[in-house]
N, C-alpha and C positions, 0 to 999 in steps of 0.2 A: 405876769410871772412865767407863764408857760412859754411865752415868746422869748423871754430872756434865757430860759433854760434851753430852748431849742437852738437859739443863736450861740450860746456857750458850747453846746454839744457839737454844733456844726463847726465852730472854730477849732475845737479839739480834734475833730475828724480831719479837717483840712491840715492842721498842724502835723498830725500823725502821717497823713499821706505825703506831705511835703518833706517830713524829716526822715521817715523810715524807708529803707530800700531793701530790695530782695537780693540776697547774696547769690552771686552766680557760682557755678561749679569751678570756674577757673580763677576765682578771686580768693585772696587772703585778707580777711578783715581783722584789723588790729585795734586795740585800745590800750590806754595806759591806766594803771591802777597801782598806787603806792610805789611810784617810780619804777614800775615793771611793765614791760610790754607783753600783753596777753593776746592770744588769738581767740576771736569769737567763734563759737560753734553753731550758734542759732542761725536759722534761715533768714531772719530779718535783723537789721542793725540800724542804729541812728547814724546818719551820715556825718553830722557835725561833731560827733563824739567818737568817730572811728576813722581808720585809714584803710582804704581798699587798695590792695596791691594785686596786679595781674600775676597770677601764678603760671606764667608761661616762660618759655626760654627766650634768651636774648643772644643773638649772634653778632659778631663783629670781626672784621679783618684788620690785621695789624702789620704794618711794614716797619721793620726795625733796621736801622743803619748802624752797623758796628764795625769794629776794626780788629782783624786778626793779628797775630804776632808779626812784627815787622811793619806795623802800621799800614796794612793792606785793607782797604775798605771793602766791606761785604754788605749785601742786602739780603734780609731774610723776610719772607712773607708767611704769615701765620693766619689761621682761621680758628676762632675760639667760640664756643657756645656755652653759655652759663645760665643758671636759674637760681632763684632764691633758695637758700638752705633752710628748710623748715625748722630745724633744731637750733639755728643760729640767727633768728630774726633780730634780736637786739643788736648784734654786730652789724647786720645789714642796715638798720636804721641809723646806727651811730656813724657809719661811713657814708651812706647814700642820702641820709636825711629823712625827715618825716613828710614824705610826699609820695605820690604814686610812681615817680620815676626813680625810686630808691635803687632798684636793680641796675638801671642804666648808670647812675652816679657811682655806684660801687664798682661796676665794670670798668669805668674810666680809671679808677685807682688800680684795678688789676692790670690794665694796659701798661701803666707806669712801672709796676712791679715786674712784668714780663720783660720789658725793655731793659731794665737794669740787670736782670738775671742773665739775659742773652749776651749783653755787652760784657759782663764780667766773665762769662764762660768763653767767649770768642777770643779774648785777650790772652788766654792761656795756651792756645794751640796755633800751629801753623795753618795756613789757609788750605793746604792739601790734606790736612788731618781732619778738617771739619766736614761734616755731612749732615743732611737732614735728619738721619736716624740718630746720630749722636746728640744733636741739639734737642730732639724730642725726648730721648731717654734722660737727659739732664734736666730739662725743663718740667716734665710732667710731675715728678715728686715735689719739686719746689712750689708749684702753684696749688698743690693740694691743701696747703695751709690756708688758702684763701677762704675755706669754709669756716674756719674759726675766727680769722681776723677780719674778713670782709663780708661774711654772711652769704657767700656765693658758693654754689656747687658747680664745678667744671664738668659739663656734660661731655664735651669732646674738645680735642686739641689736635690740630693738623698743621704740620710744617709743609706748606705748599711748595715753596721754592727756596733755594739757597744758591747765590751766585756772587761773583766778584763784580765790583763796580767798574773796574778796568776791563775794557773789552778784550784786550790781549790775554790777560790772565784768565778771564772767563772762557775764551776760546781754548786756551791751553788746558784748562780743567776739563772742558768737554772732550777734547781729544784724549786726555788721560783716562777719563771715564769710559770713553768708547773703546780704547785699547784694552782696558781692564775687562770690559764686557766681552769683547772678542776673545780675549785670552781665556776667560772662564767658559765661554761657549766651546772653544776648541778643546779645552780640558774635559768638558763634559762629553764632547763627541768622542774623544779618545777613550774615556772611561767606558762609554757605551760600546765602542768597538771591542775593548778588552773584555767587557762582560759578555758580549755576544760570542767572542772566541772561546772564552772559558765555558760558556754554556754548550757550545758545539763540541768542545773537547770532552767535556763530561758526558755528553750524549754519545759520542763515538766510543768512549771507554765503556760505557754501560752496554752499548750494542756489541762491542767486541767480547765483553764478558758473557753476555747472553749467547752469542754465537759459539764461544768456547764451551759453554755449558751444554749447548745443543749438540756439538760435535762429541763431547764426552758421553752424552746420553746415547747418541747413535753408536759410538764405539762399544758402550756397554751392551746395547741390544745386539750388535753384530757378534760380540764376544760370546754372549749367551747363546745365540743361534749356532755359532761354530762349535761351542761346547756340546750342544745338543746333537749336532750332526756327527761330531767325533764320537760321542757316546753311542749313537745309533750304529755308526760304522764298526766300532769296537764290539758292540753286541752282535752284529752280523758276522764278523770274523770269528768270534767265539762260538757262535752257533754253527758256522761252517766247519770249524775245527772239531767240534763235538760230533757233527754229522760224519766227517771223514774218519774220525776215530771209531765210530760205530760201524761204518762201512768196512774199515780195515779189520776190525775184530771179526766181523761177519765173514769177510773173505778168508781170514786166517782159519776160522773154524771150518769153513767149507773146504779149504785145502787139506786140512787135517783129516776131514771126513773122507775125501777122495783118496788121500794117501793110504788111509787104513782100509778102505773098501774100494779097490779099483773097478770093480764091477759096476759101480754107480755111474761110471763114465758113459755107459750105454744109454743112460737116461738123458744125457745132454743133447742139445740140438745139433751139435757138430757130429756126434756119433750117428744120430738119425740120418743126417744128410749123407754121411759116409756110407752107411748101409744101403741107402737108396741108390747111391751112385755105383756101388759095387754090384748091385743086382742088374742095373741097366747097361753098364759098360764093363764087360768082363775083363777085357785086356787093356782097359784105359787106366791111365794114372789118375788117381784121385787127388784133387787139389782142395785143400781145406783152408779157408781164410778165417782168420780170427779178427774180431773187432778190437779196437784199442782197449775197451774195458775188459775184454777177455784176456788180452795180452798181459794186462796189469795184474793178473792173478798169480804171476810168478813163473820163473824158469822151470821149477820142479813140475808144476802142472803141465807145462808144454811138453817136457820130456816124457812124463808119464803118459800123456795122450798120444805122443808119437809111438811109444812102445805098444800101446793098445791098438793103434791103427795097424801097426806091422803084424801083430798077432792075428788081427781080424783079416788082413789080406792073405796071410798064409792059410788060414782056415778056409777062406773062400776059394782059394786056388786048389786046395786039396779036394774040396767038395766038387769042384768043376771036373777035375780029373776022374774022380770016382763015377 
């Protein structure tokens, strides 16, 4: 009995080891319940009752042959990277099937959709109007619906090349594109020159304004200095006038005093020199010189002094005779 139980337990262990698998981090484990596809969250799953999908990206390149308006053949090369859309797993299984290559099968359907979209778009435009950028801008919103319809999430989409199948047309397009690039380059160079000239002109204007302001400040300082010098000179003139007025008043008072009291002339230096000369040279003529300041005392003073000298000479002669 114990042997049978041990054998039965061993069989169960072997069955569990053979049936159950460990879920990898990059796997999506699915199972069906009540006609619904559900994702398993547990770390272990029964492999015969589940579907393990690789939750990794799938990349493919696509060459599309289309015709532009005028039936001119073109060739477009694209690179697409897709992955399973977690929220739309039922659509992925419906298109790709219940197998581990569901993403690849659904990606093939996406290739067919991309080709039809590009061909439809190319027929509407002239070949010179088409470009990789225009094709990408038109194609990108269209394939975003693949998430709901195909269960795929488009990770990246790149239009690698766009060219005409006719070599002559392709060469003409290259020359046209080259001319456009050269024209844009020349336009950018001219704009750069204009911008540099504008910058230099603005800098020159600012420098001129600053120099003008500096000259104005120098002029203001010079004006202030001249005003101060003029005020100082005016003050000096006024002081000189006041001094001369005082001197004039003093001289006037002195003249009045000498006029009223002629005997005071004896106290002047000229009278002292005259007296000394009269004593040393009895028969000589006395010459009295007056300085410019003394002459400025006035004609009256000179006349009065001359009379005084005459009287003094007469008195001196009389004394000599006696």
